[in-house]
N, C-alpha and C positions, 0 to 999 in steps of 0.2 A: 517212452515219453517222460516218465518220472526222473530219468537220468539227466535230462536236459536242464531241469530246474536248478540242481546244485551247481552244474557247470556254469550256467548263466549267472548265478549269484556270485560265484567265485571270480568270474571275469569282471563283473561290476565292482566287486571289492578291490580287485587288483587295479582297475582303472582309476578308482577313487584314490587309492594309495599313491599312484603315480602322479595324479593331479595335485594332491596335497604336497608331495615332494617338490613338484615344479613350482608351486606357489611359494613355498618356503625359500627355495633358492632365488626366486624372482624378488621376494621382499628383501633378502639379504643383499642383493646387488644394487638396490635403489639407494641413491644418496640421501643423507638426512634432510628432511624437509624442515624449514624453519618454523618456529611456533607461530600460532595465529597472531599473537601480539607483535612479534617481530615483523610479520608480513604487513600488518596495519601501520607500523611506524613510518614506513616510507610514504603513506598516503595521508599523513596528518596535515590539517589545515593550519595556516598561520592566523593570527588574530586579525590581520588586515585583509584576509581573503574576501573576494567579492561574493563568494558563495555564502558567507556568513552574514553579509549585510542584509537587512530586511528590505524586501521589495516595497515600492510605494503602494499604499492602500488605494485601490481604485474606487471611484464613486460613479463609474459609468452605468451601474445598474439602475440608478435613479432616472436616467434618460429613457430607459426602456418601458417604464410604466406609464408615463405621461399623465399622472394623476397624483397630486400631493397627498390626498387622503389614503390612497392605496400604498404609496411609498411609506407613509408614516405607520400604517398598520402592519405592513410587511417587516419594516425595521423594528417595530416594537415586538412583534411575534418572534423574529429571529434573535433579538436581544434576550428575551426570556428563555428561549430554547437553549441558547449557548450558555447562559448563566446557570440554568438548572442542570444540564447534562454534561457540560464541560468544566466550567469554572468551579461550581460548588461541589461537584461530585469527585473529580480527580485532579484537575489542573492546579488548583490552589495549593495542594499539598506538594506539588513538584516545584513550582516557581511563583514568585510574587508578580512576575511580569504580566502585564495586561495586553501586550501587543498581539500575542498568539490568539487569544479568544476574539479579539477584534478582527483579526484577519480571517478567522473561521466564520465569523458573522458576515463579513463582506463577501466571502466566498459563497455562503448559503444564499445571501441576497442576490448575488449574480446568477446563481443557478435558478432561483425562482423567477427572476426577471427574464432569463432566456426561455424558461418553460412557458411563461406568460406570453412572450412574443410568438412562440411556436403555436400555442393554442389559438392566438388571434388569427393566425394565417390559415387555420383549418376551415375548409369550406363545409359548413354544417349541412347544407342541402345535399351535396354529393355524399357526405358521410352517412346521412340518414337514409337516403334513397338507395344506396348500394346494398 
């Protein structure tokens, strides 16, 4: 039985050597892959690309609340959140543009409005009695 262990180890070492030789030959046969930057050069956007134009800022979230007081408080809340955690903390160091924080604020407002709509549709009696 002790004789089988050295034979098994030598077989494993030999197979590993063969696999490494095969990998070396395989790598030598592959053509040169262009660099990462050369690959990205064909995907560059032009200045007039529609992907770079800013989408219109939507105000549809205001219609979902149906209350001017709630709209004002949500808008004030998200304005302070975005100012504190986006504009003041990291975005102002990147760019002086104020369009992105406004879009983030409208996006958060839309999420909160949709969440409010879904909460309104919950049947509380069914939820509590189940």
